C-alpha positions in Angstrom: -16.6 3.5 9.5 -15.0 1.3 6.5 -16.3 1.6 2.9 -16.0 -2.0 1.5 -16.5 -2.9 -2.3 -18.0 -6.5 -3.2 -17.5 -9.0 -6.5 -19.9 -11.8 -6.6 -20.2 -14.5 -9.0 -22.7 -17.3 -9.5 -23.7 -19.6 -12.8 -27.3 -20.2 -13.2 -28.5 -23.0 -15.9 -32.1 -21.7 -15.3 -34.3 -18.2 -15.5 -31.7 -16.1 -12.7 -34.4 -12.8 -13.6 -37.0 -13.3 -15.8 -38.6 -10.0 -17.4 -42.4 -10.2 -16.9 -43.2 -7.5 -19.3 -41.6 -9.7 -22.1 -43.3 -13.7 -21.0 -40.7 -13.9 -18.2 -37.8 -13.6 -20.6 -34.3 -14.0 -19.6 -33.0 -10.4 -20.1 -31.4 -10.5 -23.3 -28.8 -7.3 -24.2 -27.6 -6.5 -27.5 -24.4 -8.1 -26.9 -26.1 -11.2 -26.1 -25.3 -11.3 -22.6 -28.1 -11.5 -19.7 -28.8 -9.1 -17.5 -29.8 -10.0 -13.7 -31.3 -6.3 -11.6 -30.2 -5.2 -8.2 -34.0 -6.2 -7.1 -33.0 -10.0 -7.8 -30.3 -9.6 -6.0 -31.6 -8.1 -2.7 -34.9 -10.4 -2.8 -32.3 -13.0 -2.6 -30.6 -12.1 0.3 -34.1 -10.8 1.8 -35.9 -14.3 1.3 -33.1 -16.1 3.1 -32.6 -14.0 6.2 -36.3 -13.9 6.8 -36.5 -17.8 6.0 -33.4 -19.3 7.3 -31.9 -16.4 9.8 -35.7 -15.8 10.9 -34.9 -11.8 9.9 -38.0 -9.5 10.2 -38.6 -7.9 6.9 -39.8 -4.7 5.8 -40.2 -5.3 2.4 -41.9 -8.2 2.2 -44.9 -10.4 1.1 -48.6 -10.9 3.4 -49.6 -14.0 3.6 -51.6 -14.6 0.5 -48.2 -13.5 -1.2 -48.7 -10.4 -2.5 -46.7 -7.3 -1.8 -47.4 -5.3 1.4 -48.1 -1.6 1.4 -44.8 0.3 2.7 -47.2 2.1 5.3 -49.0 -0.6 6.9 -45.6 -3.1 7.0 -44.3 -0.3 8.6 -46.9 0.4 11.3 -46.9 -3.3 11.9 -43.6 -3.6 12.7 -42.9 -0.2 14.3 -46.3 -0.1 16.1 -46.9 3.8 14.6 -46.3 5.8 12.4 -46.7 9.1 14.2 -42.7 9.1 15.9 -39.1 8.9 13.9 -40.5 5.6 11.4 -36.9 5.0 10.0 -35.4 5.0 13.2 -37.9 2.1 14.1 -37.5 0.4 10.8 -33.6 0.4 11.6 -33.6 -1.1 14.9 -36.3 -3.8 13.8 -35.4 -5.3 10.3 -32.9 -7.1 8.6 -33.2 -5.0 4.9 -33.9 -1.2 6.1 -29.9 -0.9 7.7 -28.7 -2.7 4.4 -31.1 -1.4 1.4 -33.0 1.5 3.2 -36.3 2.4 2.9 -39.0 4.7 1.3 -42.2 4.6 3.7 -45.1 6.9 2.4 -47.6 8.1 5.2 -51.1 8.6 3.9 -53.5 10.7 5.9 -57.1 10.7 5.6 -59.4 9.5 3.0 -57.3 12.0 -0.1 -54.8 9.8 0.5 -52.2 12.4 1.2 -49.7 12.7 3.7 -45.7 12.6 4.0 -42.8 10.4 3.6 -39.6 9.2 5.1 -36.9 7.7 3.2 -33.3 6.3 3.8 -30.8 5.7 0.8 -29.5 2.3 2.0 -25.8 1.8 2.7 -25.5 -1.4 0.6 -26.4 -0.9 -3.0 -25.8 -2.9 -6.3 -25.7 -2.3 -10.0 -27.3 -4.4 -12.6 -25.6 -7.3 -13.1 -24.6 -9.0 -16.7 -23.4 -12.3 -17.5 -19.4 -12.5 -18.3 -20.7 -15.2 -20.8 -22.5 -15.1 -23.8 -25.9 -16.8 -23.3 -27.9 -19.4 -25.2 -31.7 -19.1 -24.8 -34.1 -22.2 -24.2 -37.6 -22.6 -25.0 -39.2 -25.0 -24.8 -43.1 -25.5 -25.2 -45.0 -26.9 -22.1 -47.9 -28.7 -22.1 -50.0 -29.4 -19.0 -53.3 -31.8 -19.4 -56.3 -31.8 -16.6 -59.2 -33.8 -16.1 -62.3 -31.2 -16.9 -65.0 -33.5 -16.1 -64.7 -36.1 -13.9 -67.3 -38.3 -14.4 -66.4 -38.5 -18.6 -62.8 -38.3 -17.6 -62.5 -35.6 -20.5 -59.4 -34.2 -20.7 -58.0 -30.6 -21.6 -54.5 -29.6 -22.7 -52.7 -26.3 -22.2 -49.7 -25.0 -23.9 -47.4 -22.4 -22.4 -43.6 -21.3 -22.5 -41.1 -21.5 -20.3 -37.6 -19.6 -21.3 -34.2 -20.9 -19.6 -30.7 -20.0 -20.5 -28.4 -22.8 -21.0 -25.4 -21.7 -19.0 -24.9 -18.1 -17.3 -22.0 -17.1 -14.9 -23.5 -14.0 -13.4 -21.2 -10.6 -12.3 -22.5 -8.6 -9.3 -21.1 -5.4 -8.1 -21.9 -3.6 -4.7 -20.5 -1.0 -2.0 -21.5 -0.7 1.1 -21.4 3.4 2.5 -22.0 3.4 5.7 -21.9 7.4 5.6 -25.7 6.8 4.1 -27.1 6.1 7.4 -26.8 10.3 8.0 -27.7 11.3 11.4 -28.7 7.3 12.2 -25.0 7.0 12.5 -24.7 8.4 15.9 -27.3 6.1 17.5 -24.7 3.2 18.9 -28.0 0.5 18.8 -28.9 1.5 15.1 -25.2 0.9 14.2 -24.4 -2.1 16.6 -27.8 -3.5 14.3 -26.2 -2.2 11.0 -22.6 -3.7 12.1 -24.4 -7.0 12.5 -26.4 -6.8 9.2 -23.3 -6.2 7.4 -21.8 -9.4 8.9 -24.3 -11.1 7.6 -24.1 -10.3 3.4 -21.8 -12.7 2.6 -23.7 -15.7 4.1 -27.0 -14.3 2.5 -25.2 -13.6 -0.7 -24.1 -16.9 -0.8 -26.1 -19.5 0.7 -29.4 -17.5 -0.5 -28.2 -18.4 -4.0 -27.4 -21.7 -3.5 -31.4 -22.6 -1.2 -33.3 -20.7 -3.7 -34.9 -23.3 -5.4 -37.9 -22.4 -7.6 -39.1 -23.9 -10.9 -37.1 -20.6 -12.8 -34.2 -20.2 -10.5 -33.0 -24.3 -9.8 -30.2 -25.2 -10.2 -28.0 -21.9 -9.3 -25.1 -22.2 -7.6 -22.5 -19.7 -5.9 -18.5 -19.4 -7.7 -17.0 -16.8 -5.7 -17.1 -13.9 -3.3 -14.6 -11.1 -2.7 -15.0 -8.2 -0.7 -12.2 -5.2 0.4 -13.1 -3.3 3.1 -11.2 0.0 2.8 -10.2 2.7 5.9 -11.0 5.6 4.3 -11.5 5.2 0.6 -13.1 3.7 -1.8 -12.6 2.8 -5.4 -15.2 0.8 -7.3 -13.0 -0.5 -9.4 -13.0 -4.1 -8.2 -14.7 -5.8 -11.0 -11.8 -4.7 -13.0 -9.6 -6.1 -10.9 -10.8 -9.8 -11.9 -10.1 -10.7 -15.3 -12.3 -14.2 -16.6 -11.2 -16.4 -19.1 -11.4 -15.8 -22.6 -13.4 -18.9 -22.8 -15.9 -17.7 -20.0 -16.3 -14.7 -22.3 -18.0 -16.4 -25.4 -20.9 -19.1 -25.7 -19.3 -20.8 -22.7 -21.7 -24.0 -21.5 -19.7 -24.2 -18.3 -17.1 -22.8 -16.2 -14.2 -24.6 -17.5 -10.8 -24.7 -15.8 -9.1 -21.8 -14.2 -11.8 -19.2 -15.3 -10.5 -16.3 -12.9 -7.3 -14.4 -13.2 -6.3 -12.6 -10.1 -2.6 -11.1 -11.2 -4.0 -7.7 -11.5 -5.9 -8.1 -8.0 -3.1 -9.0 -5.9 -0.8 -6.3 -8.2 -3.4 -3.5 -6.9 -4.0 -4.2 -3.3 -0.7 -4.5 -3.1 -0.1 -1.1 -3.7 -3.4 0.0 -1.1 -2.4 -2.5 1.5 -2.1 0.5 3.8 -5.8 1.6 2.6 -7.2 -1.9 3.2 -8.9 -3.0 6.5 -10.1 -6.9 5.4 -10.4 -8.9 2.1 -12.8 -11.6 2.3 -13.1 -14.3 0.0 -14.9 -17.6 -1.1 -14.5 -20.1 -3.7 -17.0 -23.0 -4.8 -15.2 -26.5 -4.6 -14.0 -26.4 -8.0 -12.1 -23.3 -7.9 -11.0 -23.9 -3.9 -7.7 -24.1 -4.8 -7.4 -21.1 -7.0 -9.1 -19.1 -3.7 -7.0 -20.4 -1.1 -4.0 -19.1 -3.7 -5.2 -15.9 -4.2 -5.5 -15.8 -0.2 -2.1 -16.9 0.5 -0.7 -14.2 -1.7 -2.5 -11.4 -0.5 -1.3 -12.5 3.3 2.4 -12.9 1.6 2.2 -8.8 0.7 0.9 -8.3 3.8 -2.6 -7.8 3.6 -5.4 -8.7 6.4 -7.2 -11.8 4.7 -10.1 -13.9 5.6 -11.6 -17.4 3.9 -15.0 -18.0 4.4 -17.0 -20.9 5.0 -20.0 -22.4 6.5 
């Protein structure tokens, strides 16, 4: 099985990942960048897979919008908790083949029991903004009628946080070896391959279609993945260099935001180990991405340009 590294950039002019412990403020770091957790990225992918692709999720919400219990959801999907629960979830869900699962199976009134666990093949690190970020914090005023007969009105004040502009850099990796004993099951490996093929779409379009009060507008900018035959380097983010303008207090993407020269040189040296490189760029950097693809192909590296 191939090992894959992922690099994904998206821009936000809202609140890409608020911290509920601090009034849902963007997760500001000491260097004035902001952080986006892996949980947020996985949630984006899950929601798109469920809402657009019709996929079944293990980590999901119930009809009231509350998170479901792991054993309750597992029983709903698999039908019984008496067998190999992870095996059933791998065959019937979108997220378990990618992100893994932890199912605590409670027994009796004392709530003690066993657990089933699988570390997911697809993992993301905590993401950071390339640029230093300006936080916007307007006061929100809401008015409503308290008594219908008198027309008496009330006002409420609240806080809302967003960013002027943030270019988020996301790093991920896929290690199929995490499937462990389940990699011997042909049905599971087939399901796994199907879900892996959905990753670029779920990241790209999932980000673009995430239209909520705190997330709109967001826009996918650049997607790169490199699949190696027997090796993984975990250095893909270091092979793409962002412009100096982007590393300051940037207000937009700017012109020629990425330098791919180091990426081209490094992948050229590794071409015998590379199974495939997949690329996708937003419209305003499409020429840059096409140029990157052409240069990689000229070095004998297999490349696929992705689109809808």
